[in-house]
OpenMM code with the backbone's topology and positions (N, CA, C; nanometers):
from openmm import Vec3, app, unit

residues = "UNK UNK UNK UNK UNK UNK UNK UNK UNK UNK UNK UNK UNK UNK UNK UNK UNK UNK UNK UNK UNK UNK UNK UNK UNK UNK UNK UNK UNK UNK UNK UNK UNK UNK UNK UNK UNK UNK UNK UNK UNK UNK UNK UNK UNK UNK UNK UNK UNK UNK UNK UNK UNK UNK UNK UNK UNK UNK UNK UNK UNK UNK UNK UNK UNK".split()
positions = [
    Vec3(0.0846, -0.1195, -0.0004),
    Vec3(-0.0096, -0.0024, 0.0024),
    Vec3(0.0877, 0.1242, 0.0023),
    Vec3(0.0527, 0.2186, -0.0848),
    Vec3(0.1501, 0.3385, -0.1086),
    Vec3(0.1029, 0.4459, 0.0010),
    Vec3(0.2019, 0.5170, 0.0624),
    Vec3(0.1656, 0.6109, 0.1554),
    Vec3(0.1199, 0.7371, 0.0690),
    Vec3(0.0005, 0.7875, 0.1056),
    Vec3(-0.0435, 0.9054, 0.0515),
    Vec3(0.0313, 1.0309, 0.0534),
    Vec3(0.1280, 1.0335, 0.1534),
    Vec3(0.2085, 1.1437, 0.1737),
    Vec3(0.3238, 1.1555, 0.0795),
    Vec3(0.3536, 1.0272, 0.0076),
    Vec3(0.4657, 1.0304, -0.0969),
    Vec3(0.4069, 1.0735, -0.2327),
    Vec3(0.5126, 1.1141, -0.3169),
    Vec3(0.4707, 1.1633, -0.4498),
    Vec3(0.4428, 1.0445, -0.5411),
    Vec3(0.3306, 1.0432, -0.6109),
    Vec3(0.2843, 0.9433, -0.6948),
    Vec3(0.3702, 0.8233, -0.7192),
    Vec3(0.4563, 0.8118, -0.8303),
    Vec3(0.5193, 0.6973, -0.8683),
    Vec3(0.6735, 0.7164, -0.8276),
    Vec3(0.7103, 0.8013, -0.7518),
    Vec3(0.8508, 0.8181, -0.7056),
    Vec3(0.9015, 0.6945, -0.6309),
    Vec3(1.0266, 0.6476, -0.6750),
    Vec3(1.0738, 0.5269, -0.6015),
    Vec3(1.1013, 0.5703, -0.4531),
    Vec3(1.0780, 0.4801, -0.3618),
    Vec3(1.1126, 0.5062, -0.2147),
    Vec3(1.2486, 0.4571, -0.1959),
    Vec3(1.3157, 0.5302, -0.1091),
    Vec3(1.4631, 0.4807, -0.0733),
    Vec3(1.4494, 0.3628, 0.0255),
    Vec3(1.5308, 0.2737, 0.0057),
    Vec3(1.5275, 0.1554, 0.0956),
    Vec3(1.5935, 0.1762, 0.2310),
    Vec3(1.5377, 0.1502, 0.3302),
    Vec3(1.5973, 0.1661, 0.4674),
    Vec3(1.6988, 0.0513, 0.4822),
    Vec3(1.8115, 0.0971, 0.5438),
    Vec3(1.9226, -0.0032, 0.5712),
    Vec3(1.9749, 0.0288, 0.6992),
    Vec3(1.9530, -0.0615, 0.7941),
    Vec3(2.0087, -0.0473, 0.9327),
    Vec3(2.1328, -0.1410, 0.9400),
    Vec3(2.2533, -0.0732, 0.9367),
    Vec3(2.3757, -0.1645, 0.9483),
    Vec3(2.4027, -0.1612, 1.0993),
    Vec3(2.4155, -0.2743, 1.1628),
    Vec3(2.4446, -0.2894, 1.2987),
    Vec3(2.5858, -0.3502, 1.3114),
    Vec3(2.6779, -0.2691, 1.3555),
    Vec3(2.8193, -0.3170, 1.3764),
    Vec3(2.8322, -0.4082, 1.4921),
    Vec3(2.9428, -0.5025, 1.4882),
    Vec3(2.9511, -0.5967, 1.6004),
    Vec3(2.9859, -0.5006, 1.7244),
    Vec3(2.9232, -0.5326, 1.8350),
    Vec3(2.9421, -0.4509, 1.9464),
    Vec3(3.0632, -0.4934, 2.0488),
    Vec3(3.1025, -0.6200, 2.0304),
    Vec3(3.2028, -0.6756, 2.1168),
    Vec3(3.3461, -0.5950, 2.1093),
    Vec3(3.3813, -0.5647, 1.9765),
    Vec3(3.5124, -0.5012, 1.9720),
    Vec3(3.5050, -0.3483, 2.0235),
    Vec3(3.3983, -0.2934, 2.0506),
    Vec3(3.3790, -0.1369, 2.0805),
    Vec3(3.4121, -0.1318, 2.2324),
    Vec3(3.4755, -0.0173, 2.2614),
    Vec3(3.4820, 0.0230, 2.3951),
    Vec3(3.3799, 0.0990, 2.4428),
    Vec3(3.3840, 0.1167, 2.5795),
    Vec3(3.2644, 0.1935, 2.6329),
    Vec3(3.2328, 0.3331, 2.5811),
    Vec3(3.3451, 0.4107, 2.5531),
    Vec3(3.3173, 0.5390, 2.4857),
    Vec3(3.2582, 0.5244, 2.3538),
    Vec3(3.3018, 0.4278, 2.2707),
    Vec3(3.2494, 0.4009, 2.1398),
    Vec3(3.1011, 0.3500, 2.1493),
    Vec3(3.0751, 0.2792, 2.2374),
    Vec3(2.9377, 0.2318, 2.2645),
    Vec3(2.8454, 0.3481, 2.3033),
    Vec3(2.8928, 0.4424, 2.3837),
    Vec3(2.8095, 0.5593, 2.4249),
    Vec3(2.7864, 0.6402, 2.2984),
    Vec3(2.8905, 0.6571, 2.2294),
    Vec3(2.8811, 0.7397, 2.0982),
    Vec3(2.7943, 0.6810, 2.0018),
    Vec3(2.7868, 0.5522, 1.9937),
    Vec3(2.7058, 0.4806, 1.9122),
    Vec3(2.5478, 0.4956, 1.9561),
    Vec3(2.5203, 0.4858, 2.0839),
    Vec3(2.4005, 0.5051, 2.1445),
    Vec3(2.3456, 0.6606, 2.1073),
    Vec3(2.4420, 0.7510, 2.1256),
    Vec3(2.3982, 0.8883, 2.1055),
    Vec3(2.3621, 0.9148, 1.9495),
    Vec3(2.4266, 0.8382, 1.8765),
    Vec3(2.4149, 0.8588, 1.7283),
    Vec3(2.2644, 0.7981, 1.6906),
    Vec3(2.2372, 0.6788, 1.7706),
    Vec3(2.1108, 0.6040, 1.7425),
    Vec3(1.9978, 0.6873, 1.7951),
    Vec3(2.0119, 0.7561, 1.9105),
    Vec3(1.9202, 0.8299, 1.9730),
    Vec3(1.8813, 0.9598, 1.8818),
    Vec3(1.9930, 1.0135, 1.8266),
    Vec3(1.9734, 1.1342, 1.7344),
    Vec3(1.8834, 1.0787, 1.6178),
    Vec3(1.9102, 0.9717, 1.5572),
    Vec3(1.8455, 0.9160, 1.4489),
    Vec3(1.6977, 0.8958, 1.4837),
    Vec3(1.6749, 0.8320, 1.5942),
    Vec3(1.5366, 0.8246, 1.6462),
    Vec3(1.4692, 0.9553, 1.6648),
    Vec3(1.5260, 1.0424, 1.7184),
    Vec3(1.4731, 1.1783, 1.7268),
    Vec3(1.4331, 1.2392, 1.5904),
    Vec3(1.5176, 1.2134, 1.4919),
    Vec3(1.5002, 1.2695, 1.3552),
    Vec3(1.3767, 1.2010, 1.2923),
    Vec3(1.3661, 1.0697, 1.3133),
    Vec3(1.2556, 0.9960, 1.2677),
    Vec3(1.1222, 1.0355, 1.3323),
    Vec3(1.1370, 1.0597, 1.4595),
    Vec3(1.0093, 1.1038, 1.5345),
    Vec3(0.9649, 1.2311, 1.4873),
    Vec3(1.0504, 1.3267, 1.4521),
    Vec3(1.0252, 1.4601, 1.4084),
    Vec3(0.9530, 1.4408, 1.2594),
    Vec3(1.0111, 1.3672, 1.1840),
    Vec3(0.9547, 1.3459, 1.0457),
    Vec3(0.8110, 1.2856, 1.0661),
    Vec3(0.7756, 1.2041, 1.1628),
    Vec3(0.6544, 1.1442, 1.1892),
    Vec3(0.5552, 1.2631, 1.2303),
    Vec3(0.6087, 1.3431, 1.3222),
    Vec3(0.5239, 1.4549, 1.3712),
    Vec3(0.4924, 1.5564, 1.2636),
    Vec3(0.6039, 1.5762, 1.1673),
    Vec3(0.5579, 1.6602, 1.0494),
    Vec3(0.4499, 1.6041, 0.9604),
    Vec3(0.4609, 1.4742, 0.9354),
    Vec3(0.3677, 1.4126, 0.8571),
    Vec3(0.2333, 1.4145, 0.9128),
    Vec3(0.2230, 1.3893, 1.0487),
    Vec3(0.0948, 1.3890, 1.1219),
    Vec3(0.0264, 1.5146, 1.1052),
    Vec3(0.1086, 1.6250, 1.1300),
    Vec3(0.0661, 1.7606, 1.1209),
    Vec3(0.0046, 1.7929, 0.9926),
    Vec3(0.0844, 1.7513, 0.8854),
    Vec3(0.0497, 1.7866, 0.7454),
    Vec3(-0.0866, 1.7144, 0.7109),
    Vec3(-0.0952, 1.5856, 0.7670),
    Vec3(-0.2135, 1.5095, 0.7308),
    Vec3(-0.3374, 1.5666, 0.8114),
    Vec3(-0.3212, 1.6134, 0.9300),
    Vec3(-0.4283, 1.6752, 1.0151),
    Vec3(-0.4748, 1.7994, 0.9410),
    Vec3(-0.3789, 1.8754, 0.8887),
    Vec3(-0.4118, 2.0114, 0.8138),
    Vec3(-0.4899, 1.9798, 0.6955),
    Vec3(-0.4456, 1.8746, 0.6180),
    Vec3(-0.5136, 1.8282, 0.4914),
    Vec3(-0.6576, 1.7783, 0.5261),
    Vec3(-0.6646, 1.6949, 0.6207),
    Vec3(-0.7933, 1.6428, 0.6712),
    Vec3(-0.8901, 1.7611, 0.7059),
    Vec3(-0.8424, 1.8594, 0.7764),
    Vec3(-0.9329, 1.9714, 0.8256),
    Vec3(-0.9803, 2.0434, 0.6963),
    Vec3(-0.8914, 2.0655, 0.5981),
    Vec3(-0.9353, 2.1329, 0.4800),
    Vec3(-1.0407, 2.0649, 0.3940),
    Vec3(-1.0134, 1.9301, 0.3890),
    Vec3(-1.0825, 1.8405, 0.2916),
    Vec3(-1.2055, 1.7691, 0.3675),
    Vec3(-1.2220, 1.7907, 0.4906),
    Vec3(-1.3256, 1.7194, 0.5649),
    Vec3(-1.4621, 1.7507, 0.5019),
    Vec3(-1.5309, 1.6464, 0.4915),
    Vec3(-1.6786, 1.6482, 0.4358),
    Vec3(-1.7727, 1.6801, 0.5532),
    Vec3(-1.8608, 1.7659, 0.5311),
    Vec3(-1.9587, 1.8040, 0.6353),
    Vec3(-2.0415, 1.6849, 0.6845),
] * unit.nanometer
topology = app.Topology()
chain = topology.addChain("A")
for resn in residues:
    res = topology.addResidue(resn, chain)
    for name in ("N", "CA", "C"):
        topology.addAtom(name, app.Element.getBySymbol(name[0]), res)
């Protein structure tokens, strides 16, 4: 099912989560890795919020009586 928020036939980028082996990483490297993951989660949550706001605005404009 296609997301109505996407442009018509535009190809979607494929998500790729590359998970490095954690055993060779030191504590500082693991903390840095966690911080990077948390930043990416925040970025994804912000994108979701923008899309929800956009959808709500469109719904309010095109709502049928």
